[in-house]
C-alpha positions as CSV (number, residue, x, y, z in Angstrom):
1,X,-29.7,-5.6,17.1
2,X,-26.2,-7.1,16.8
3,X,-25.0,-9.9,18.9
4,X,-21.4,-10.7,18.8
5,X,-19.9,-14.1,18.5
6,X,-18.4,-15.5,21.4
7,X,-14.8,-16.5,20.9
8,X,-12.6,-19.0,22.9
9,X,-11.2,-16.4,25.2
10,X,-14.7,-15.2,26.2
11,X,-14.4,-11.9,24.3
12,X,-17.0,-10.9,21.8
13,X,-16.4,-10.5,18.0
14,X,-18.4,-8.6,15.2
15,X,-17.7,-9.4,11.6
16,X,-18.7,-6.9,8.9
17,X,-18.4,-7.6,5.2
18,X,-19.3,-5.2,2.5
19,X,-21.1,-6.5,-0.6
20,X,-21.3,-4.7,-3.9
21,X,-24.2,-2.6,-4.5
22,X,-24.2,-3.2,-8.4
23,X,-26.3,-5.2,-10.6
24,X,-24.6,-7.0,-13.5
25,X,-26.3,-7.9,-16.7
26,X,-25.1,-9.8,-19.8
27,X,-26.2,-8.3,-23.0
28,X,-25.5,-9.8,-26.3
29,X,-24.9,-7.4,-29.1
30,X,-27.4,-7.7,-32.0
31,X,-24.7,-6.8,-34.8
32,X,-21.1,-5.9,-35.4
33,X,-21.8,-2.2,-34.9
34,X,-23.3,-2.7,-31.5
35,X,-20.5,-4.9,-30.5
36,X,-17.9,-2.2,-31.4
37,X,-20.1,0.3,-29.6
38,X,-20.0,-1.9,-26.4
39,X,-16.3,-2.4,-26.8
40,X,-15.5,1.2,-27.3
41,X,-17.6,2.4,-24.3
42,X,-15.9,-0.2,-22.2
43,X,-12.4,0.7,-23.4
44,X,-12.9,4.5,-22.9
45,X,-14.5,3.9,-19.4
46,X,-11.7,1.7,-18.3
47,X,-9.0,4.1,-19.9
48,X,-10.5,7.1,-18.0
49,X,-10.4,5.2,-14.7
50,X,-6.8,4.3,-15.3
51,X,-5.7,7.7,-16.2
52,X,-7.7,9.4,-13.4
53,X,-6.2,7.0,-10.8
54,X,-2.7,7.6,-12.0
55,X,-3.2,11.4,-11.7
56,X,-4.4,10.9,-8.4
57,X,-1.5,8.8,-7.3
58,X,0.9,11.4,-8.6
59,X,-0.9,14.3,-7.1
60,X,-1.4,12.8,-3.7
61,X,1.6,10.3,-3.7
62,X,2.0,10.5,0.1
63,X,-1.6,9.3,0.6
64,X,-1.6,6.8,-2.2
65,X,1.8,5.3,-2.2
66,X,0.5,2.6,0.3
67,X,-2.0,1.6,-2.5
68,X,0.7,0.7,-5.1
69,X,0.9,-2.9,-5.7
70,X,3.3,-5.2,-7.4
71,X,3.0,-8.5,-9.2
72,X,2.5,-10.5,-6.0
73,X,-0.7,-8.4,-5.0
74,X,-1.9,-8.3,-8.7
75,X,-2.0,-12.2,-8.8
76,X,-3.7,-12.2,-5.3
77,X,-6.4,-9.8,-6.5
78,X,-6.7,-11.6,-9.8
79,X,-7.3,-14.9,-7.7
80,X,-10.0,-13.1,-5.7
81,X,-11.7,-11.6,-8.9
82,X,-11.8,-15.2,-10.3
83,X,-13.3,-16.7,-7.2
84,X,-16.1,-14.1,-7.0
85,X,-16.9,-13.6,-10.6
86,X,-15.3,-15.5,-13.6
87,X,-16.7,-12.9,-16.0
88,X,-14.8,-10.2,-14.0
89,X,-11.4,-11.9,-15.0
90,X,-11.7,-10.5,-18.6
91,X,-12.2,-6.9,-17.1
92,X,-9.5,-7.3,-14.7
93,X,-7.1,-8.5,-17.5
94,X,-8.2,-5.4,-19.6
95,X,-7.6,-3.1,-16.7
96,X,-4.2,-4.5,-16.0
97,X,-3.2,-4.2,-19.7
98,X,-4.3,-0.5,-19.7
99,X,-2.4,0.1,-16.5
100,X,0.8,-1.5,-18.0
101,X,0.5,0.5,-21.2
102,X,0.0,3.7,-19.5
103,X,3.0,3.1,-17.1
104,X,5.1,2.0,-19.9
105,X,4.4,5.3,-21.6
106,X,5.7,7.3,-18.8
107,X,8.8,9.2,-19.4
108,X,11.0,7.0,-17.2
109,X,14.4,5.6,-18.3
110,X,14.3,2.0,-19.6
111,X,10.5,2.2,-20.5
112,X,9.3,3.2,-24.0
113,X,8.2,6.6,-22.7
114,X,11.9,7.2,-21.6
115,X,13.0,6.3,-25.3
116,X,10.3,8.7,-26.5
117,X,11.8,11.3,-24.2
118,X,15.2,10.8,-25.5
119,X,13.9,11.0,-29.1
120,X,12.2,14.3,-28.2
121,X,15.3,15.6,-26.5
122,X,17.2,14.9,-29.7
123,X,14.6,16.8,-31.7
124,X,14.9,19.8,-29.4
125,X,18.7,19.6,-29.7
126,X,18.3,20.0,-33.5
127,X,18.7,16.4,-34.3
128,X,22.0,15.9,-32.3
129,X,22.0,12.8,-30.3
130,X,23.2,12.6,-26.7
131,X,26.6,10.9,-26.3
132,X,26.1,7.2,-26.2
133,X,27.7,6.9,-22.9
134,X,25.2,9.4,-21.4
135,X,22.2,7.7,-23.1
136,X,23.3,4.2,-21.9
137,X,24.0,5.6,-18.3
138,X,20.3,7.0,-18.4
139,X,18.9,3.8,-19.5
140,X,20.9,1.7,-17.2
141,X,20.0,3.8,-14.1
142,X,16.4,3.4,-15.1
143,X,16.7,-0.3,-15.3
144,X,18.4,-0.3,-11.8
145,X,15.5,1.7,-10.4
146,X,12.9,-0.4,-12.1
147,X,14.6,-3.6,-10.6
148,X,14.9,-2.2,-7.1
149,X,11.3,-0.9,-7.3
150,X,10.1,-4.4,-8.5
151,X,11.9,-6.2,-5.6
152,X,10.6,-3.8,-3.1
153,X,7.1,-4.1,-4.3
154,X,7.3,-8.0,-4.3
155,X,8.7,-8.0,-0.8
156,X,6.0,-5.4,0.4
157,X,3.2,-7.5,-1.3
158,X,4.5,-10.8,0.2
159,X,4.4,-9.3,3.7
160,X,0.8,-8.0,3.2
161,X,-0.7,-11.3,1.8
162,X,-3.7,-12.4,3.5
163,X,-2.6,-15.8,4.5
164,X,0.8,-14.5,5.7
165,X,-1.0,-11.9,8.0
166,X,-3.5,-14.5,9.2
167,X,-0.4,-16.9,10.2
168,X,1.3,-14.2,11.9
169,X,-1.7,-13.2,13.9
170,X,-2.6,-16.6,14.8
171,X,0.9,-17.6,15.9
172,X,1.2,-14.3,17.7
173,X,-1.9,-15.0,19.7
174,X,-0.8,-18.6,20.4
175,X,-3.8,-20.2,18.7
176,X,-2.9,-23.5,17.4
177,X,-5.9,-23.9,14.7
178,X,-5.3,-22.3,11.4
179,X,-8.5,-20.6,9.6
Protein backbone atom coordinates (compact mmCIF):
# COMPACT_ATOMS: atom_id res chain seq x y z
CA UNK A 1 0.00 0.00 0.00
CA UNK A 2 1.41 3.39 -1.01
CA UNK A 3 0.30 6.61 0.66
CA UNK A 4 1.45 9.75 -1.19
CA UNK A 5 2.98 12.66 0.69
CA UNK A 6 0.66 15.64 0.76
CA UNK A 7 2.29 18.72 -0.74
CA UNK A 8 1.53 22.37 0.00
CA UNK A 9 -1.07 22.69 -2.77
CA UNK A 10 -3.04 19.61 -1.62
CA UNK A 11 -1.84 17.27 -4.34
CA UNK A 12 -0.17 13.98 -3.53
CA UNK A 13 3.34 12.99 -4.47
CA UNK A 14 5.03 9.59 -4.60
CA UNK A 15 8.82 9.43 -4.72
CA UNK A 16 10.53 6.35 -6.09
CA UNK A 17 14.23 5.73 -5.71
CA UNK A 18 16.25 2.95 -7.25
CA UNK A 19 18.94 1.29 -5.21
CA UNK A 20 21.71 -0.87 -6.61
CA UNK A 21 21.17 -4.60 -6.50
CA UNK A 22 24.87 -5.29 -6.16
CA UNK A 23 27.03 -6.52 -3.31
CA UNK A 24 30.49 -5.04 -3.11
CA UNK A 25 33.30 -6.89 -1.46
CA UNK A 26 36.88 -5.91 -0.90
CA UNK A 27 39.43 -8.61 -1.56
CA UNK A 28 43.10 -8.20 -0.74
CA UNK A 29 45.35 -10.07 -3.14
CA UNK A 30 47.66 -12.59 -1.53
CA UNK A 31 50.61 -12.02 -3.88
CA UNK A 32 51.79 -10.07 -6.93
CA UNK A 33 50.40 -12.65 -9.37
CA UNK A 34 46.93 -12.37 -7.88
CA UNK A 35 47.21 -8.57 -7.98
CA UNK A 36 47.94 -8.61 -11.71
CA UNK A 37 45.12 -11.11 -12.21
CA UNK A 38 42.63 -8.77 -10.48
CA UNK A 39 43.91 -5.75 -12.39
CA UNK A 40 43.78 -7.61 -15.70
CA UNK A 41 40.20 -8.80 -15.19
CA UNK A 42 39.08 -5.32 -14.19
CA UNK A 43 40.90 -3.65 -17.07
CA UNK A 44 39.51 -6.02 -19.70
CA UNK A 45 36.02 -5.84 -18.21
CA UNK A 46 36.03 -2.04 -18.25
CA UNK A 47 37.58 -1.97 -21.74
CA UNK A 48 34.88 -4.30 -23.06
CA UNK A 49 32.16 -2.08 -21.56
CA UNK A 50 33.69 1.07 -23.07
CA UNK A 51 34.05 -0.45 -26.55
CA UNK A 52 30.59 -1.99 -26.42
CA UNK A 53 29.04 1.34 -25.37
CA UNK A 54 30.90 3.16 -28.14
CA UNK A 55 29.67 0.62 -30.67
CA UNK A 56 26.07 1.06 -29.47
CA UNK A 57 26.46 4.84 -29.64
CA UNK A 58 27.55 4.76 -33.28
CA UNK A 59 25.05 2.09 -34.38
CA UNK A 60 22.06 3.80 -32.72
CA UNK A 61 23.23 7.41 -32.66
CA UNK A 62 19.72 8.88 -32.97
CA UNK A 63 18.69 7.06 -29.78
CA UNK A 64 21.92 7.50 -27.82
CA UNK A 65 22.88 11.08 -28.80
CA UNK A 66 21.04 12.50 -25.78
CA UNK A 67 23.24 10.38 -23.49
CA UNK A 68 26.51 11.87 -24.76
CA UNK A 69 27.98 14.00 -21.99
CA UNK A 70 30.66 16.64 -21.84
CA UNK A 71 33.03 17.84 -19.13
CA UNK A 72 30.37 19.46 -16.92
CA UNK A 73 28.29 16.27 -16.74
CA UNK A 74 31.41 14.18 -16.16
CA UNK A 75 32.33 16.33 -13.17
CA UNK A 76 28.75 16.13 -11.85
CA UNK A 77 28.72 12.33 -12.17
CA UNK A 78 32.15 12.14 -10.53
CA UNK A 79 30.87 14.19 -7.60
CA UNK A 80 27.87 11.87 -7.24
CA UNK A 81 30.12 8.80 -7.36
CA UNK A 82 32.34 10.31 -4.66
CA UNK A 83 29.33 11.05 -2.45
CA UNK A 84 27.90 7.57 -2.73
CA UNK A 85 31.05 5.45 -2.62
CA UNK A 86 34.55 6.84 -2.29
CA UNK A 87 36.02 3.55 -3.55
CA UNK A 88 34.03 3.97 -6.76
CA UNK A 89 36.06 7.08 -7.62
CA UNK A 90 39.00 4.89 -8.70
CA UNK A 91 36.82 2.83 -11.01
CA UNK A 92 35.17 5.99 -12.35
CA UNK A 93 38.61 7.51 -13.05
CA UNK A 94 39.71 4.32 -14.82
CA UNK A 95 36.52 4.28 -16.89
CA UNK A 96 36.99 7.94 -17.78
CA UNK A 97 40.59 7.36 -18.86
CA UNK A 98 39.63 4.35 -20.99
CA UNK A 99 36.88 6.38 -22.64
CA UNK A 100 39.32 9.19 -23.42
CA UNK A 101 41.86 6.72 -24.83
CA UNK A 102 39.31 5.10 -27.12
CA UNK A 103 37.87 8.42 -28.31
CA UNK A 104 41.39 9.75 -28.91
CA UNK A 105 42.09 6.79 -31.21
CA UNK A 106 39.05 7.47 -33.41
CA UNK A 107 40.10 8.54 -36.91
CA UNK A 108 38.99 12.14 -36.42
CA UNK A 109 41.15 15.07 -37.49
CA UNK A 110 43.13 16.70 -34.67
CA UNK A 111 43.09 13.51 -32.59
CA UNK A 112 45.79 10.84 -32.52
CA UNK A 113 43.51 8.56 -34.55
CA UNK A 114 43.31 11.26 -37.23
CA UNK A 115 47.10 11.46 -37.37
CA UNK A 116 47.26 7.67 -37.68
CA UNK A 117 44.70 7.84 -40.49
CA UNK A 118 46.87 10.38 -42.35
CA UNK A 119 49.92 8.13 -41.89
CA UNK A 120 47.94 5.17 -43.28
CA UNK A 121 46.79 7.31 -46.21
CA UNK A 122 50.41 8.22 -46.87
CA UNK A 123 51.34 4.51 -46.81
CA UNK A 124 48.53 3.69 -49.25
CA UNK A 125 49.80 6.46 -51.54
CA UNK A 126 53.19 4.79 -51.68
CA UNK A 127 54.89 7.03 -49.13
CA UNK A 128 53.80 10.30 -50.75
CA UNK A 129 52.55 12.80 -48.22
CA UNK A 130 49.50 14.92 -48.74
CA UNK A 131 50.27 18.53 -49.59
CA UNK A 132 50.99 20.46 -46.40
CA UNK A 133 48.07 22.85 -47.00
CA UNK A 134 45.62 19.93 -47.31
CA UNK A 135 46.95 18.25 -44.15
CA UNK A 136 46.79 21.52 -42.20
CA UNK A 137 43.27 22.16 -43.50
CA UNK A 138 42.12 18.72 -42.34
CA UNK A 139 43.64 19.19 -38.89
CA UNK A 140 42.34 22.77 -38.54
CA UNK A 141 38.81 21.72 -39.45
CA UNK A 142 39.05 18.90 -36.92
CA UNK A 143 40.13 21.28 -34.19
CA UNK A 144 37.22 23.63 -35.00
CA UNK A 145 34.74 20.75 -34.93
CA UNK A 146 36.11 19.57 -31.56
CA UNK A 147 35.93 23.11 -30.12
CA UNK A 148 32.32 23.58 -31.25
CA UNK A 149 31.36 20.11 -30.04
CA UNK A 150 33.00 20.83 -26.66
CA UNK A 151 31.19 24.17 -26.32
CA UNK A 152 27.89 22.57 -27.32
CA UNK A 153 28.32 19.79 -24.74
CA UNK A 154 29.29 22.26 -22.01
CA UNK A 155 26.19 24.34 -22.77
CA UNK A 156 23.93 21.24 -22.93
CA UNK A 157 25.37 19.81 -19.71
CA UNK A 158 25.01 23.12 -17.89
CA UNK A 159 21.33 23.28 -18.82
CA UNK A 160 20.81 19.71 -17.62
CA UNK A 161 22.49 20.14 -14.22
CA UNK A 162 20.28 19.00 -11.37
CA UNK A 163 20.48 22.23 -9.35
CA UNK A 164 19.74 24.30 -12.46
CA UNK A 165 16.67 22.24 -13.29
CA UNK A 166 15.47 22.38 -9.69
CA UNK A 167 15.82 26.19 -9.60
CA UNK A 168 13.99 26.57 -12.90
CA UNK A 169 11.14 24.31 -11.77
CA UNK A 170 10.89 25.97 -8.37
CA UNK A 171 10.86 29.49 -9.79
CA UNK A 172 8.43 28.40 -12.49
CA UNK A 173 5.96 27.07 -9.93
CA UNK A 174 6.42 30.17 -7.83
CA UNK A 175 7.64 28.37 -4.74
CA UNK A 176 9.90 30.52 -2.61
CA UNK A 177 11.77 27.80 -0.72
CA UNK A 178 14.73 26.05 -2.34
CA UNK A 179 15.32 22.34 -1.82
